[in-house]
N, C-alpha and C positions, 0 to 999 in steps of 0.2 A: 633882142638885145635883153639878155637876163640880168637882174639886179641883184648886185652883190657887194659887200662891204669892201673890197677889193678894189672894184671897177668906182665905186663913189669916191674912193681915196684919189685915185687917179685924176678924177674931172674937180674935185672939191677945190675952191679959189683959185682956179687956173682958166684962162680964154677957153670957150667952150664952142664948137659949131654942130654938132651931133644932134642926135634927136632931144626934144625939148622934152619928152616925158618919157620914162621909163617904167614900166609897170612890175608888181612884186605878185600879187594875188589878192584875191576878193575884193578889188576896189583899192588895195594900197598901191601907190606909185611916189616916184620921186619925178619931181619937176625941176629943171635945170637951164637957170638963166645962162645968157650969153658969157658973164663974168663968172660964170661957175659958181653959182650960190644955188645949193640944193638943197629943196623944200621937200620933205615927206608930206603927203597929202592923200587923204583918204575919199573917196567917191561912193557917193548914195542918191537914192530916191527921196523925196519928203514930198508926200501929195501929191506924186507924178511928175516932181520937177528935179532937175538934177542938181545936186548940192557937191561942192569940193570943201571938205574941212583941212585945214593946214596944220600937221601934229606938231612940227617943229622942223628946225633946221638940223642939216647933217652937221658931224661934231657935237652938238649938244643932243643930238637923238640919233640913235645908230639903228640898224637893222635887227642886232640883236636884241634890242631893248623892246623894240615894238615886236617880233616874233615869238619871243618868250612866252 
């Protein structure tokens, strides 16, 4: 499933039972809780170990801001 602002608006703050993570590109993804809380995260490796950095929550931070 592709990540888009329209998709995230339809999920945000509503009960959600779909995929827990929607990917965007080059490590950027949106993690979605069962309660519909959407958080943007960036995945990368540091000294060979995987790291997940939370950028912010949807509504405070949107794809256009991140992708600009």
